[in-house]
VEXTOR-986318 format. One record per residue (C-alpha): x, y, z; residue in three letters. Coordinates in steps of 0.02 Angstrom, whole numbers, plus 50000, padded with zeros to 5 digits. Layout:
<site c1="X" c2="Y" c3="Z" type="Ala"/>
...
***
This chain:
<site c1="50609" c2="51367" c3="50050" type="Unk"/>
<site c1="50457" c2="51269" c3="49996" type="Unk"/>
<site c1="50559" c2="51112" c3="49989" type="Unk"/>
<site c1="50624" c2="51135" c3="50168" type="Unk"/>
<site c1="50449" c2="51178" c3="50231" type="Unk"/>
<site c1="50376" c2="51015" c3="50145" type="Unk"/>
<site c1="50517" c2="50905" c3="50222" type="Unk"/>
<site c1="50495" c2="50978" c3="50397" type="Unk"/>
<site c1="50310" c2="50945" c3="50378" type="Unk"/>
<site c1="50343" c2="50767" c3="50325" type="Unk"/>
<site c1="50460" c2="50736" c3="50473" type="Unk"/>
<site c1="50344" c2="50810" c3="50596" type="Unk"/>
<site c1="50197" c2="50708" c3="50527" type="Unk"/>
<site c1="50300" c2="50544" c3="50535" type="Unk"/>
<site c1="50357" c2="50582" c3="50710" type="Unk"/>
<site c1="50180" c2="50615" c3="50754" type="Unk"/>
<site c1="50127" c2="50450" c3="50692" type="Unk"/>
<site c1="50261" c2="50367" c3="50788" type="Unk"/>
<site c1="50218" c2="50470" c3="50942" type="Unk"/>
<site c1="50034" c2="50407" c3="50918" type="Unk"/>
<site c1="50091" c2="50232" c3="50929" type="Unk"/>
<site c1="50195" c2="50267" c3="51086" type="Unk"/>
<site c1="50040" c2="50343" c3="51173" type="Unk"/>
<site c1="49947" c2="50176" c3="51147" type="Unk"/>
<site c1="50078" c2="50086" c3="51244" type="Unk"/>
<site c1="50165" c2="50009" c3="51099" type="Unk"/>
<site c1="50326" c2="49918" c3="51148" type="Unk"/>
<site c1="50452" c2="49810" c3="51059" type="Unk"/>
<site c1="50353" c2="49657" c3="51084" type="Unk"/>
<site c1="50180" c2="49719" c3="51066" type="Unk"/>
<site c1="50072" c2="49662" c3="50921" type="Unk"/>
<site c1="49975" c2="49785" c3="50820" type="Unk"/>
<site c1="49787" c2="49783" c3="50841" type="Unk"/>
<site c1="49767" c2="49738" c3="50650" type="Unk"/>
<site c1="49816" c2="49557" c3="50634" type="Unk"/>
<site c1="49972" c2="49492" c3="50730" type="Unk"/>
<site c1="50100" c2="49616" c3="50660" type="Unk"/>
<site c1="50231" c2="49682" c3="50771" type="Unk"/>
<site c1="50303" c2="49861" c3="50776" type="Unk"/>
<site c1="50471" c2="49910" c3="50845" type="Unk"/>
<site c1="50535" c2="50090" c3="50862" type="Unk"/>
<site c1="50724" c2="50133" c3="50866" type="Unk"/>
<site c1="50802" c2="50301" c3="50898" type="Unk"/>
<site c1="50971" c2="50378" c3="50917" type="Unk"/>
<site c1="51093" c2="50514" c3="50862" type="Unk"/>
<site c1="51233" c2="50459" c3="50735" type="Unk"/>
<site c1="51382" c2="50558" c3="50681" type="Unk"/>
<site c1="51376" c2="50668" c3="50531" type="Unk"/>
<site c1="51510" c2="50766" c3="50434" type="Unk"/>
<site c1="51424" c2="50925" c3="50408" type="Unk"/>
<site c1="51310" c2="50935" c3="50559" type="Unk"/>
<site c1="51315" c2="50896" c3="50752" type="Unk"/>
<site c1="51236" c2="50730" c3="50726" type="Unk"/>
<site c1="51084" c2="50654" c3="50637" type="Unk"/>
<site c1="50930" c2="50598" c3="50743" type="Unk"/>
<site c1="50873" c2="50442" c3="50669" type="Unk"/>
<site c1="50704" c2="50378" c3="50709" type="Unk"/>
<site c1="50675" c2="50198" c3="50629" type="Unk"/>
<site c1="50503" c2="50116" c3="50639" type="Unk"/>
<site c1="50491" c2="49935" c3="50593" type="Unk"/>
<site c1="50318" c2="49851" c3="50549" type="Unk"/>
<site c1="50353" c2="49670" c3="50553" type="Unk"/>
<site c1="50224" c2="49558" c3="50458" type="Unk"/>
<site c1="50169" c2="49403" c3="50543" type="Unk"/>
<site c1="50154" c2="49312" c3="50369" type="Unk"/>
<site c1="50339" c2="49252" c3="50373" type="Unk"/>
<site c1="50363" c2="49225" c3="50556" type="Unk"/>
<site c1="50411" c2="49408" c3="50587" type="Unk"/>
<site c1="50558" c2="49408" c3="50465" type="Unk"/>
<site c1="50506" c2="49544" c3="50346" type="Unk"/>
<site c1="50400" c2="49701" c3="50340" type="Unk"/>
<site c1="50393" c2="49887" c3="50306" type="Unk"/>
<site c1="50504" c2="50024" c3="50378" type="Unk"/>
<site c1="50497" c2="50214" c3="50405" type="Unk"/>
<site c1="50658" c2="50303" c3="50435" type="Unk"/>
<site c1="50665" c2="50486" c3="50477" type="Unk"/>
<site c1="50835" c2="50575" c3="50470" type="Unk"/>
<site c1="50843" c2="50746" c3="50559" type="Unk"/>
<site c1="51017" c2="50824" c3="50550" type="Unk"/>
<site c1="51051" c2="50931" c3="50703" type="Unk"/>
<site c1="51143" c2="51100" c3="50701" type="Unk"/>
<site c1="51192" c2="51202" c3="50858" type="Unk"/>
<site c1="51077" c2="51348" c3="50898" type="Unk"/>
<site c1="51096" c2="51469" c3="51039" type="Unk"/>
<site c1="50909" c2="51517" c3="51033" type="Unk"/>
<site c1="50820" c2="51340" c3="51063" type="Unk"/>
<site c1="50812" c2="51276" c3="51240" type="Unk"/>
<site c1="50896" c2="51110" c3="51187" type="Unk"/>
<site c1="51041" c2="51208" c3="51098" type="Unk"/>
<site c1="51003" c2="51113" c3="50938" type="Unk"/>
<site c1="50886" c2="51140" c3="50791" type="Unk"/>
<site c1="50827" c2="51015" c3="50654" type="Unk"/>
<site c1="50876" c2="51056" c3="50477" type="Unk"/>
<site c1="50817" c2="50976" c3="50309" type="Unk"/>
<site c1="50736" c2="50811" c3="50364" type="Unk"/>
<site c1="50730" c2="50649" c3="50256" type="Unk"/>
<site c1="50587" c2="50534" c3="50263" type="Unk"/>
<site c1="50625" c2="50355" c3="50189" type="Unk"/>
<site c1="50503" c2="50216" c3="50170" type="Unk"/>
<site c1="50529" c2="50039" c3="50111" type="Unk"/>
<site c1="50537" c2="49860" c3="50141" type="Unk"/>
<site c1="50649" c2="49767" c3="50260" type="Unk"/>
<site c1="50710" c2="49581" c3="50289" type="Unk"/>
<site c1="50785" c2="49514" c3="50445" type="Unk"/>
<site c1="50919" c2="49382" c3="50396" type="Unk"/>
<site c1="51064" c2="49288" c3="50462" type="Unk"/>
<site c1="51239" c2="49264" c3="50394" type="Unk"/>
<site c1="51408" c2="49193" c3="50450" type="Unk"/>
<site c1="51532" c2="49329" c3="50484" type="Unk"/>
<site c1="51705" c2="49283" c3="50546" type="Unk"/>
<site c1="51637" c2="49109" c3="50592" type="Unk"/>
<site c1="51491" c2="49166" c3="50692" type="Unk"/>
<site c1="51311" c2="49180" c3="50642" type="Unk"/>
<site c1="51246" c2="49358" c3="50647" type="Unk"/>
<site c1="51064" c2="49430" c3="50627" type="Unk"/>
<site c1="51044" c2="49588" c3="50527" type="Unk"/>
<site c1="50910" c2="49695" c3="50448" type="Unk"/>
<site c1="50920" c2="49738" c3="50263" type="Unk"/>
<site c1="50825" c2="49899" c3="50223" type="Unk"/>
<site c1="50781" c2="49924" c3="50041" type="Unk"/>
<site c1="50711" c2="50105" c3="50016" type="Unk"/>
<site c1="50564" c2="50137" c3="49898" type="Unk"/>
<site c1="50629" c2="50299" c3="49817" type="Unk"/>
<site c1="50452" c2="50347" c3="49751" type="Unk"/>
<site c1="50384" c2="50343" c3="49929" type="Unk"/>
<site c1="50523" c2="50444" c3="50010" type="Unk"/>
<site c1="50550" c2="50628" c3="50032" type="Unk"/>
<site c1="50719" c2="50712" c3="50032" type="Unk"/>
<site c1="50887" c2="50644" c3="49996" type="Unk"/>
<site c1="50862" c2="50452" c3="49966" type="Unk"/>
<site c1="50928" c2="50322" c3="49857" type="Unk"/>
<site c1="50885" c2="50141" c3="49818" type="Unk"/>
<site c1="51044" c2="50083" c3="49902" type="Unk"/>
<site c1="51000" c2="49958" c3="50041" type="Unk"/>
<site c1="51052" c2="49998" c3="50221" type="Unk"/>
<site c1="51111" c2="49871" c3="50345" type="Unk"/>
<site c1="51089" c2="49859" c3="50534" type="Unk"/>
<site c1="51164" c2="49720" c3="50645" type="Unk"/>
<site c1="51038" c2="49659" c3="50773" type="Unk"/>
<site c1="51124" c2="49662" c3="50943" type="Unk"/>
<site c1="51087" c2="49552" c3="51100" type="Unk"/>
<site c1="51009" c2="49698" c3="51188" type="Unk"/>
<site c1="50884" c2="49723" c3="51045" type="Unk"/>
<site c1="50971" c2="49880" c3="50987" type="Unk"/>
<site c1="51031" c2="49894" c3="50806" type="Unk"/>
<site c1="51198" c2="49953" c3="50740" type="Unk"/>
<site c1="51227" c2="50035" c3="50565" type="Unk"/>
<site c1="51353" c2="49929" c3="50462" type="Unk"/>
<site c1="51415" c2="49917" c3="50280" type="Unk"/>
<site c1="51351" c2="49797" c3="50155" type="Unk"/>
<site c1="51478" c2="49670" c3="50215" type="Unk"/>
<site c1="51415" c2="49682" c3="50393" type="Unk"/>
<site c1="51577" c2="49760" c3="50458" type="Unk"/>
<site c1="51562" c2="49857" c3="50621" type="Unk"/>
<site c1="51624" c2="50033" c3="50613" type="Unk"/>
<site c1="51772" c2="50087" c3="50723" type="Unk"/>
<site c1="51664" c2="50151" c3="50858" type="Unk"/>
<site c1="51502" c2="50047" c3="50850" type="Unk"/>
<site c1="51422" c2="50128" c3="50998" type="Unk"/>
<site c1="51408" c2="50290" c3="50894" type="Unk"/>
<site c1="51313" c2="50201" c3="50757" type="Unk"/>
<site c1="51184" c2="50111" c3="50873" type="Unk"/>
<site c1="50997" c2="50141" c3="50883" type="Unk"/>
<site c1="50911" c2="50094" c3="51049" type="Unk"/>
<site c1="50735" c2="50018" c3="51061" type="Unk"/>
<site c1="50605" c2="50137" c3="51125" type="Unk"/>
<site c1="50491" c2="50052" c3="51251" type="Unk"/>
***
């Protein structure tokens, strides 16, 4: 019970930080006040085997040092379960809070150059079920990102694994 309470508190705090950034008018192209860093926020509900979905909130903090090709990330995963009591009909159970570093890279896949993000979690800074296994997201033309495997292969239904930019 204590672990669940701590995880929920961490998820709420991280969403609060993200919400604070949103209130100041942060958009996908706005530079942060400290230096020329750029922050981008992505959200979406991805499929899950043992829940109705997982609400992903991914915040990227690009560093201006390397031409905005790397930085830090925060990923909050909130599994959703059906609930007849809440107004939305869903409730959040056992959130995960993952922090780490990311790089934006390019690679040839099937003869075409694709841009992707490689997220490397810092297990010591994370709360919940996390590992040091990198995560990969393809960067789409509309600025959204799609979760892919380490070979950058799209899932069968890519729209179900896509996070949209919050503006």
